[in-house]
LUMVEXKOL-314886 format. One record per residue: residue in three letters; x, y, z of N, C-alpha, C in turn. Coordinates in Angstrom, 2 decimals. Layout:
REM LUMVEXKOL-314886
aa_nX_nY_nZ_caX_caY_caZ_cX_cY_cZ
Ala_X_Y_Z_X_Y_Z_X_Y_Z
...
***
This chain:
REM LUMVEXKOL-314886
aa_nX_nY_nZ_caX_caY_caZ_cX_cY_cZ
Met_37.86_-25.20_6.59_38.19_-25.90_5.35_36.98_-25.93_4.41
Val_35.82_-26.33_4.92_34.59_-26.34_4.14_33.56_-25.52_4.92
Pro_32.98_-24.49_4.29_32.01_-23.64_5.01_30.86_-24.45_5.62
Asn_30.48_-24.10_6.83_29.37_-24.73_7.55_29.61_-26.19_7.92
Phe_30.86_-26.64_7.84_31.20_-28.00_8.23_32.26_-27.96_9.33
Ala_32.20_-28.92_10.24_33.18_-29.02_11.31_33.95_-30.33_11.14
Thr_35.24_-30.28_11.40_36.06_-31.48_11.38_35.92_-32.16_12.74
Ile_35.49_-33.42_12.73_35.33_-34.15_13.99_36.40_-35.22_14.18
Lys_37.19_-35.47_13.13_38.24_-36.49_13.23_39.26_-36.22_12.13
Ile_40.53_-36.42_12.46_41.59_-36.35_11.45_42.38_-37.64_11.55
Lys_42.46_-38.35_10.44_43.22_-39.60_10.38_44.41_-39.37_9.46
Thr_45.59_-39.79_9.89_46.79_-39.69_9.07_47.10_-41.05_8.49
Ser_47.39_-41.09_7.21_47.70_-42.34_6.53_48.95_-42.98_7.11
His_48.91_-44.30_7.24_50.06_-45.07_7.71_50.49_-46.06_6.63
Ser_50.25_-45.72_5.40_50.55_-46.59_4.27_52.04_-46.91_4.18
Arg_52.35_-48.11_3.74_53.75_-48.50_3.52_54.39_-47.69_2.40
Trp_53.60_-47.09_1.56_54.11_-46.29_0.44_55.04_-45.20_0.94
Tyr_54.75_-44.64_2.11_55.58_-43.56_2.64_56.95_-44.07_3.11
Gln_57.09_-45.37_3.27_58.37_-45.95_3.69_59.28_-46.23_2.49
Gly_58.71_-46.21_1.29_59.48_-46.48_0.09_59.47_-45.30_-0.85
Gly_58.77_-45.47_-1.96_58.74_-44.45_-3.00_58.10_-43.15_-2.57
Gly_57.33_-43.17_-1.52_56.67_-41.96_-1.08_57.43_-41.20_-0.03
Ser_58.68_-41.54_0.17_59.43_-40.93_1.25_59.64_-39.43_1.08
Val_59.49_-38.93_-0.12_59.65_-37.48_-0.33_58.35_-36.72_-0.06
Asn_57.27_-37.45_0.17_55.98_-36.83_0.43_55.56_-37.03_1.88
Ser_54.75_-36.13_2.36_54.17_-36.26_3.70_52.95_-37.17_3.63
Pro_52.65_-37.87_4.73_51.45_-38.72_4.75_50.19_-37.89_4.52
Ser_49.23_-38.48_3.85_47.94_-37.83_3.62_47.17_-37.76_4.93
Gln_46.32_-36.75_5.02_45.39_-36.65_6.14_43.98_-36.72_5.59
Tyr_43.11_-37.37_6.35_41.71_-37.51_5.98_40.88_-36.85_7.07
His_40.18_-35.77_6.70_39.36_-35.02_7.64_37.92_-35.48_7.51
Thr_37.37_-36.04_8.58_35.96_-36.42_8.61_35.19_-35.19_9.04
Met_34.27_-34.76_8.17_33.54_-33.53_8.40_32.04_-33.76_8.37
Val_31.34_-33.02_9.21_29.88_-33.06_9.27_29.37_-31.63_9.34
Pro_28.09_-31.41_9.05_27.55_-30.06_9.21_27.75_-29.57_10.65
Thr_28.13_-28.32_10.79_28.43_-27.74_12.11_27.29_-27.96_13.10
Lys_26.05_-27.87_12.63_24.91_-27.96_13.55_24.73_-29.35_14.16
Val_25.38_-30.39_13.62_25.26_-31.74_14.19_26.62_-32.30_14.65
Ala_27.63_-31.44_14.74_28.98_-31.90_15.09_29.01_-32.57_16.47
Lys_28.33_-32.00_17.44_28.34_-32.58_18.79_27.75_-33.99_18.78
Gln_26.62_-34.18_18.12_25.98_-35.49_18.06_26.84_-36.49_17.28
Ala_27.47_-36.03_16.22_28.32_-36.93_15.43_29.53_-37.38_16.24
Lys_30.12_-36.49_17.03_31.25_-36.86_17.89_30.80_-37.88_18.94
Glu_29.59_-37.70_19.47_29.06_-38.66_20.45_28.90_-40.04_19.81
Leu_28.35_-40.08_18.59_28.22_-41.36_17.88_29.59_-41.96_17.59
Gln_30.52_-41.13_17.21_31.88_-41.59_16.94_32.51_-42.20_18.19
Asp_32.30_-41.58_19.33_32.83_-42.11_20.60_32.19_-43.46_20.94
Ile_30.89_-43.57_20.71_30.20_-44.84_20.96_30.75_-45.93_20.04
Arg_30.93_-45.60_18.78_31.45_-46.58_17.83_32.88_-47.00_18.20
Arg_33.71_-46.05_18.62_35.08_-46.35_19.03_35.09_-47.28_20.24
Lys_34.19_-47.02_21.20_34.10_-47.83_22.41_33.79_-49.29_22.08
His_33.03_-49.51_21.01_32.57_-50.86_20.65_33.33_-51.46_19.47
Gln_34.48_-50.89_19.10_35.16_-51.33_17.88_35.55_-52.81_17.88
Asn_35.72_-53.43_19.03_36.06_-54.86_19.07_34.88_-55.75_19.44
Asp_33.69_-55.19_19.44_32.47_-55.91_19.79_31.77_-56.36_18.51
Glu_31.88_-57.65_18.21_31.30_-58.16_16.95_29.77_-58.13_16.94
Asn_29.14_-57.93_18.09_27.68_-57.88_18.16_27.12_-56.46_18.07
Phe_28.00_-55.47_18.06_27.54_-54.09_18.00_27.05_-53.75_16.60
Asp_25.95_-53.01_16.51_25.35_-52.66_15.23_25.94_-51.33_14.72
Phe_27.04_-51.43_13.97_27.69_-50.23_13.45_26.86_-49.54_12.38
Ile_26.08_-50.29_11.65_25.24_-49.69_10.60_24.21_-48.76_11.23
Ala_23.65_-49.15_12.35_22.63_-48.33_13.01_23.20_-47.04_13.57
Thr_24.51_-46.99_13.80_25.12_-45.79_14.38_25.95_-45.01_13.37
Asp_25.81_-45.34_12.10_26.54_-44.61_11.07_25.87_-43.25_10.85
Tyr_26.58_-42.34_10.26_26.06_-41.00_10.02_26.65_-40.47_8.73
Lys_25.93_-39.55_8.11_26.43_-38.94_6.87_27.60_-38.06_7.20
Lys_28.61_-38.13_6.35_29.83_-37.36_6.57_30.49_-37.06_5.24
Lys_31.40_-36.11_5.28_32.20_-35.77_4.12_33.64_-36.03_4.54
Ile_34.39_-36.76_3.73_35.80_-37.01_4.03_36.64_-36.25_3.01
Val_37.46_-35.35_3.53_38.31_-34.51_2.69_39.75_-34.96_2.86
Arg_40.39_-35.28_1.75_41.79_-35.71_1.77_42.68_-34.50_1.57
Val_43.69_-34.36_2.43_44.66_-33.27_2.33_46.02_-33.93_2.12
Ala_46.67_-33.61_1.00_47.95_-34.25_0.69_48.82_-33.33_-0.15
Asp_50.10_-33.61_-0.15_51.03_-32.84_-0.97_51.39_-33.58_-2.26
His_50.56_-34.58_-2.61_50.81_-35.38_-3.80_49.49_-35.93_-4.33
Ala_49.48_-36.28_-5.61_48.30_-36.86_-6.24_48.16_-38.32_-5.81
Asn_46.93_-38.79_-5.82_46.65_-40.19_-5.53_45.51_-40.60_-6.43
Asn_45.83_-41.10_-7.60_44.82_-41.42_-8.60_43.92_-42.58_-8.21
Asp_44.35_-43.41_-7.26_43.55_-44.56_-6.85_42.51_-44.18_-5.81
Trp_42.64_-43.00_-5.20_41.73_-42.60_-4.14_40.59_-41.80_-4.72
Ile_39.39_-42.09_-4.26_38.19_-41.37_-4.75_37.63_-40.53_-3.63
***
């Protein structure tokens, strides 16, 4: 999708919009992408963060990483940046 970037996560939108006015459109997908050379490390950090998602004492800021999020959709979304 993006040269020299690897997709490490794909999230599909679960918005209520698709249950009403958006029923003619498919849910959007959000691809979390990082440079290919650090994909393994980013996935490891992602797994650590997922493991601690309900731990209010876990330092999520310290385990954040730079990423690019690419939205794939069959419709416009003017509110999304």
